[in-house]
N, C-alpha and C positions, 0 to 999 in steps of 0.2 A: 117281096123289100127286099133289098141285099142290104148290106151297112155300109156305112160312110161315111164320115168322120161328116162330112157336110150335108146328108140326111139326118140326124139326129136332132134337127129342132124340135120345136113341139110340138107338132104335126106329128111325127112318129112316134114320142114320147109318149102323145094321148091316143094315140091307136095304140098302145099295149102295156099302157097301164092297163087300169081302172074308170079313177080318173078322168074325169069330164068335166069339159070348158071350164065354169071360173072356177074350180078341186083341181085343175094338176099345175101344181103352180109352179113347175119347171121349167124353165126355158130352153133351153139345149141343156150336151150333153159337150162337155172340156171335154174325157183321155176316156180312155176305158181300158181293161183286158180285165182277165179269170180276177182277178179278186181287188182290185181296185175299181170304181168310177166319180170321176170329180162331173160336177154338175150345175149351172149358172139361175140367178132367178132375179128378176128384181119386181114380182109379184111381186112382192113384197108394202111394193110404196106405191097401191093400190087402193083411191079412194072406197073402193066398193068389194075391197080383198074378201067373199067369204069366211072368214075364218077374224074375223076383226066383230072387235064389243065395247058400246062403246067408246065407238074411232079410233080405238088404240089397236092393237095386234102386241098378242103377251109373249115375250120369248119359250118359253114349253109353244106354243106351235110352229115354233121349229125342228121338235117333232115330225107334224107332216112333211116339212123338205125333205129331212133324210130320209123318215122309212120309203116319200117316194125316192129318195136319192135307190136307195135298193133295193124297189117294184126294179127300175129302167135297167137293173145291173140283171135283175132277173131273165128280164125279155129281151137283152142282152145274149144273156147263155143259151136262152130258152127257143133265141132266134138265128144262132153260132151253128148250134147243136143240129136243130132239123128246118139247115138248108135259105133260113129264110121268107121257111112257111110259119114254123112254133108261136106260139103268142104263153105266152110265161100260163104258169096255179096260178093262183089269185092264195097271195098270203095272207094270215095276220099280226100283227104286231104281236110279241109271246108278254117280253115282260122292257122293262129295260134299268140299265145300272150301269155306276156312278154317275150317273148328267150334271153337270156343269152349266151351270147359266151364267155365263162375264156377260152381261145388261139385263137390263128392266124387257125391253122389247124391242122391235122388225123394223115397224113401221116412219121409226124414225131414223132410221143408217141410210146414209143416202148412197149407202153404193149395195153396187148386185150382192146378192147375198151368192156365199163356195160351197156344196155339198160336199165333202171328202166321205163317201164310205169302205171303207177298208174291210171283205170276207177275212175272214178268225177261225173259224169252221164250218164243216155241216156238210150233212151230206140228200140225201134225197128228201125229208122230208121235216128241214128244219138247216135254220142258219145262225152264226152267230156273225156281228157285226162292233166293228168299232165306227164309226162318223162326229165327224164333227163340222158346225158350218162357223164361220167369216168372215167378217166384210174387208178387204179386202187382205191386212197382216192382223186389224184386230178381229180374237174369235170370240163368237156368238155361243157357243154351245157346247156342248161336247158330254160324251160318253160311251158304252155296251146297250145295240139290242138283239133279242132275242125273236126271230122270225121263226111259224108256224109256216108251209108251203103245203098245198093237195089243199087251202081249205081248205073249196066247197065239198071233196069227200069227205074231211074229216065231219063239216057239217050238215053233212046228207044225210036226214036216219037209215038204220039198215032196211034190210024186208025183217 
């Protein structure tokens, strides 16, 4: 698959990150470059959202939205380096810093969610991102995250 702004919808995202079905929370990539990605989602309004608890989707669930945006950013980078054939390595969220929550929940937000993720630093084994989750001009969540890359190799016991 070659990278094309019109092809980076839900199907492309689901084909390139580990999250499948209803757990793939993002609907499309709006913009990206080597250090930044912006994604949109409307899934927070779904009554059968897989992360709802007692009919509500708490603001902390926004972390999963921005984490998936980070995964998509990694997938785009892998595909660009691999000539359209590579898949991003599996990573895991190792830490969060300076998280600010500006709303109690997501399910009562009428506007689509927009994730902005900026890669601040990193190498082949880890990355540090700043992130924000907004609904139009309204800030919902912000902070920084450390992601450990090549998680499958790190989690597999050696000989």
